[in-house]
C-alpha positions as a Markdown table, in Angstrom:
| # | Residue | x | y | z |
|---|---|---|---|---|
| 1 | Val | 176.4 | 29.7 | 48.9 |
| 2 | Arg | 174.8 | 29.1 | 45.5 |
| 3 | Thr | 171.2 | 28.1 | 45.8 |
| 4 | Cys | 169.0 | 26.5 | 43.2 |
| 5 | Ala | 165.2 | 26.3 | 43.6 |
| 6 | Phe | 164.0 | 24.2 | 40.6 |
| 7 | Ala | 164.1 | 23.8 | 35.6 |
| 8 | Ser | 165.1 | 24.2 | 31.4 |
| 9 | Ala | 164.3 | 23.6 | 27.8 |
| 10 | His | 168.0 | 24.4 | 27.3 |
| 11 | Pro | 169.8 | 23.1 | 30.4 |
| 12 | Pro | 171.5 | 26.1 | 32.1 |
| 13 | Gln | 175.3 | 26.0 | 32.5 |
| 14 | Pro | 176.3 | 25.7 | 36.2 |
| 15 | Val | 177.6 | 28.8 | 38.0 |
| 16 | Tyr | 180.1 | 28.1 | 40.6 |
| 17 | Met | 179.9 | 30.7 | 43.3 |
| 18 | Ser | 181.6 | 28.8 | 46.2 |
| 19 | Asp | 182.4 | 25.3 | 47.5 |
| 20 | Ser | 178.9 | 24.8 | 48.7 |
| 21 | Thr | 175.6 | 24.5 | 46.9 |
| 22 | Thr | 172.2 | 24.4 | 48.4 |
| 23 | Ile | 169.4 | 23.0 | 46.4 |
| 24 | Tyr | 165.7 | 23.4 | 47.4 |
| 25 | Leu | 163.3 | 20.8 | 45.9 |
| 26 | Leu | 159.7 | 21.8 | 46.0 |
| 27 | Arg | 156.6 | 19.8 | 45.1 |
| 28 | His | 153.8 | 21.6 | 43.4 |
| 29 | Gly | 151.1 | 23.2 | 45.5 |
| 30 | Asp | 147.5 | 21.6 | 46.0 |
| 31 | Arg | 146.0 | 20.5 | 42.8 |
| 32 | Phe | 142.6 | 21.8 | 41.5 |
| 33 | Asp | 141.5 | 18.2 | 40.6 |
| 34 | Tyr | 142.1 | 17.1 | 44.2 |
| 35 | Ser | 139.9 | 20.0 | 45.5 |
| 36 | Ile | 136.9 | 19.3 | 43.4 |
| 37 | Gly | 137.4 | 15.4 | 43.0 |
| 38 | Lys | 138.9 | 13.5 | 40.1 |
| 39 | Asp | 135.5 | 12.7 | 38.4 |
| 40 | Ala | 134.4 | 16.3 | 38.5 |
| 41 | Trp | 137.8 | 17.2 | 37.0 |
| 42 | Val | 137.7 | 14.8 | 34.2 |
| 43 | Ala | 134.1 | 15.7 | 33.4 |
| 44 | Arg | 135.3 | 19.5 | 33.2 |
| 45 | Cys | 138.1 | 18.4 | 30.9 |
| 46 | Arg | 135.7 | 16.7 | 28.5 |
| 47 | Thr | 133.9 | 20.0 | 27.9 |
| 48 | Ser | 137.1 | 22.0 | 27.4 |
| 49 | Ala | 139.5 | 22.1 | 24.5 |
| 50 | Ser | 142.2 | 23.6 | 26.7 |
| 51 | Leu | 142.1 | 21.4 | 29.8 |
| 52 | Ala | 144.0 | 18.1 | 30.0 |
| 53 | Pro | 143.0 | 15.6 | 32.7 |
| 54 | Ser | 146.8 | 14.8 | 33.3 |
| 55 | Asp | 147.7 | 18.5 | 33.7 |
| 56 | Pro | 145.4 | 20.2 | 36.3 |
| 57 | Pro | 146.1 | 23.7 | 37.6 |
| 58 | Leu | 146.7 | 24.6 | 41.2 |
| 59 | Ser | 143.6 | 25.2 | 43.4 |
| 60 | Ala | 143.2 | 28.5 | 45.2 |
| 61 | Gly | 144.9 | 26.9 | 48.2 |
| 62 | Gly | 147.8 | 25.7 | 46.0 |
| 63 | His | 148.3 | 29.3 | 44.7 |
| 64 | Ala | 148.4 | 30.5 | 48.4 |
| 65 | Gln | 150.8 | 27.8 | 49.2 |
| 66 | Ala | 153.0 | 28.9 | 46.2 |
| 67 | Arg | 152.9 | 32.6 | 47.4 |
| 68 | Glu | 153.9 | 31.5 | 51.0 |
| 69 | Val | 156.9 | 29.3 | 50.0 |
| 70 | Ala | 158.1 | 32.1 | 47.5 |
| 71 | Ala | 158.1 | 34.6 | 50.3 |
| 72 | His | 159.9 | 32.2 | 52.7 |
| 73 | Leu | 162.6 | 31.3 | 50.1 |
| 74 | Ala | 163.1 | 34.8 | 48.9 |
| 75 | Ser | 163.8 | 35.8 | 52.5 |
| 76 | Val | 166.0 | 32.8 | 53.3 |
| 77 | Gly | 168.7 | 33.3 | 51.0 |
| 78 | Arg | 170.1 | 33.8 | 47.5 |
| 79 | Ile | 168.4 | 31.9 | 44.7 |
| 80 | Asp | 170.4 | 31.5 | 41.5 |
| 81 | Met | 168.2 | 29.5 | 39.4 |
| 82 | Ile | 164.6 | 28.2 | 39.2 |
| 83 | Ile | 164.1 | 24.8 | 37.4 |
| 84 | Val | 160.6 | 23.5 | 36.9 |
| 85 | Ser | 159.0 | 20.5 | 35.2 |
| 86 | Pro | 156.7 | 21.3 | 32.2 |
| 87 | Tyr | 153.4 | 20.8 | 34.2 |
| 88 | Leu | 151.0 | 23.7 | 34.6 |
| 89 | Arg | 150.8 | 23.1 | 38.4 |
| 90 | Thr | 154.6 | 23.3 | 38.7 |
| 91 | Leu | 154.9 | 26.4 | 36.6 |
| 92 | Gln | 152.1 | 28.1 | 38.7 |
| 93 | Thr | 153.8 | 27.0 | 41.9 |
| 94 | Ala | 157.2 | 28.4 | 40.8 |
| 95 | Gln | 155.9 | 31.7 | 39.3 |
| 96 | Pro | 155.6 | 33.6 | 42.6 |
| 97 | Leu | 159.2 | 32.7 | 43.3 |
| 98 | Ala | 160.4 | 33.9 | 39.9 |
| 99 | His | 158.6 | 37.2 | 40.5 |
| 100 | Ala | 160.2 | 37.6 | 43.9 |
| 101 | Thr | 163.7 | 36.9 | 42.9 |
| 102 | Gly | 163.6 | 38.4 | 39.2 |
| 103 | Phe | 164.8 | 35.1 | 37.7 |
| 104 | Pro | 163.1 | 33.4 | 34.7 |
| 105 | Leu | 161.7 | 29.8 | 35.0 |
| 106 | Phe | 163.8 | 27.2 | 33.2 |
| 107 | Val | 161.6 | 24.4 | 32.1 |
| 108 | Gly | 163.3 | 21.0 | 32.4 |
| 109 | Phe | 161.6 | 18.3 | 30.5 |
| 110 | Ser | 163.9 | 15.8 | 32.0 |
| 111 | Val | 162.3 | 16.5 | 35.4 |
| 112 | Ala | 158.9 | 15.5 | 34.4 |
| 113 | Glu | 157.2 | 12.4 | 35.6 |
C-alpha cells in the first residue's frame, strides 16, 4: 500500500507500489492567533516585520498536536510522500512527520486556500 500524507514546489512524480493507495489528509494544528485572540494577533503583527496576520504559526497546543499525529502516522504504516500547503502553520504541523519518516516536505502551492 502506498501512502501519502500531504505537498510541492515541483509536483512529485507518482510512485506506483501496488493497486491500492492510502491518502491521509490532515488539517493544521491549533493556530497561535486563535489561542491569543485575533485582535491581539493583529496587534502583534503590526509591531513585527516578520509576522503576517494571514499566516500565523501554531500555538503550543498545535505543536503538541503535530507531534501526536506524527507519532501515530509513523506507527500506522508506510508514508511515501508528505505534501503541504505553503502556510507556516501547515509546515509546522507536517515537520514532525517529516522528521519521523525521513521524508522531505514538498510544498504544493496549488493546495493553498
